[in-house]
C-alpha positions as CSV (number, residue, x, y, z in Angstrom):
1,M,0.0,0.1,0.0
2,N,1.3,3.6,-1.0
3,K,0.6,6.3,1.6
4,K,1.7,9.8,0.6
5,L,3.0,11.9,3.6
6,Y,4.9,15.0,4.0
7,K,8.3,15.1,5.9
8,V,8.6,18.6,7.4
9,I,12.1,19.5,9.0
10,F,11.9,22.7,11.1
11,I,13.7,24.4,13.8
12,D,11.6,24.3,17.3
13,E,11.5,26.7,20.1
14,D,14.6,25.3,21.6
15,K,16.6,25.9,18.2
16,K,16.8,22.3,17.5
17,T,16.1,20.6,14.3
18,Q,13.0,18.2,14.4
19,T,11.2,16.1,11.8
20,L,7.2,15.7,11.6
21,H,5.2,13.5,9.2
22,A,1.9,14.8,8.2
23,S,-0.7,14.1,5.7
24,Y,-1.7,17.9,5.1
25,V,0.8,20.7,4.7
26,N,-0.6,23.9,3.2
27,P,0.2,27.7,3.5
28,S,-1.9,29.1,6.1
29,S,-4.4,32.1,6.0
30,F,-2.2,33.5,8.6
31,L,0.5,35.5,6.9
32,G,4.0,33.8,7.1
33,L,2.8,30.5,8.6
34,I,2.7,26.9,7.3
35,E,-0.3,24.9,8.2
36,I,0.5,21.2,9.2
37,S,-2.3,18.9,10.2
38,D,-3.0,15.0,10.4
39,I,0.5,14.6,12.1
40,V,1.6,10.9,12.1
41,F,4.5,9.4,14.0
42,I,6.1,6.6,11.9
43,D,7.6,3.7,14.2
44,K,11.0,3.3,12.7
45,S,12.3,0.5,14.9
46,E,10.9,-1.1,17.9
47,I,14.4,-1.6,19.2
48,I,15.9,1.8,18.8
49,I,14.0,4.6,20.6
50,S,15.5,8.2,20.4
51,P,14.9,10.5,23.4
52,D,13.8,13.3,20.7
53,D,11.0,10.9,19.6
54,G,9.5,10.8,22.9
55,K,9.8,14.8,23.3
56,L,8.4,15.1,19.9
57,K,5.3,13.0,20.6
58,E,4.8,14.6,23.8
59,N,4.8,18.2,22.3
60,F,2.4,17.2,19.6
61,K,0.1,15.1,21.7
62,N,-3.6,16.0,21.0
63,V,-2.5,18.6,18.5
64,E,-5.0,18.6,15.5
65,R,-3.1,21.4,13.5
66,S,0.1,23.2,13.9
67,F,1.2,26.6,12.5
68,I,4.9,27.0,12.0
69,P,6.6,30.1,10.9
70,L,7.9,30.0,7.4
71,N,11.3,31.1,8.3
72,Y,11.6,28.2,10.9
73,I,10.9,25.5,7.9
74,I,14.2,24.1,6.6
75,R,12.5,21.7,4.2
76,I,9.3,19.9,3.2
77,D,9.6,16.5,1.3
78,E,6.6,14.7,-0.2
79,I,7.4,11.2,0.4
80,T,5.5,7.8,-0.4
81,M,5.6,4.9,2.1
82,K,5.7,1.9,-0.1
83,K,5.8,-0.9,2.7
84,E,3.5,-1.6,5.3
85,T,4.9,0.8,8.2
86,P,2.8,1.2,11.1
87,V,1.7,4.8,11.4
88,I,0.5,5.8,14.8
89,R,-1.6,9.0,14.8
90,L,-0.7,11.4,17.6
91,Y,-4.5,12.4,18.2
92,S,-7.9,10.8,17.6
93,E,-10.8,12.3,15.9
94,T,-13.1,10.6,18.0
95,E,-11.7,11.4,21.4
96,T,-13.8,13.7,23.6
97,D,-12.4,16.2,26.1
98,S,-13.4,15.3,29.6
């Protein structure tokens, strides 16, 4: 199964380079911002876990859309996942706030 995703490499508030994967990336109606939504986490390995991956998942937990300033974006790539890679959504559309 082929799935189209966008790989967004950007600089976060701690001045570190981060990578997000999302199904939707578009210029925002807010001037100078890029809208990223349908954020997904790709499980690269069950053995190797990077501390940055955990921080990234925590930072984007329950985020439906994120707006990143254009000057913080390093690169956006459109990629196709050709193999069956487990994709874990960071939020659920069916969850209700309690």
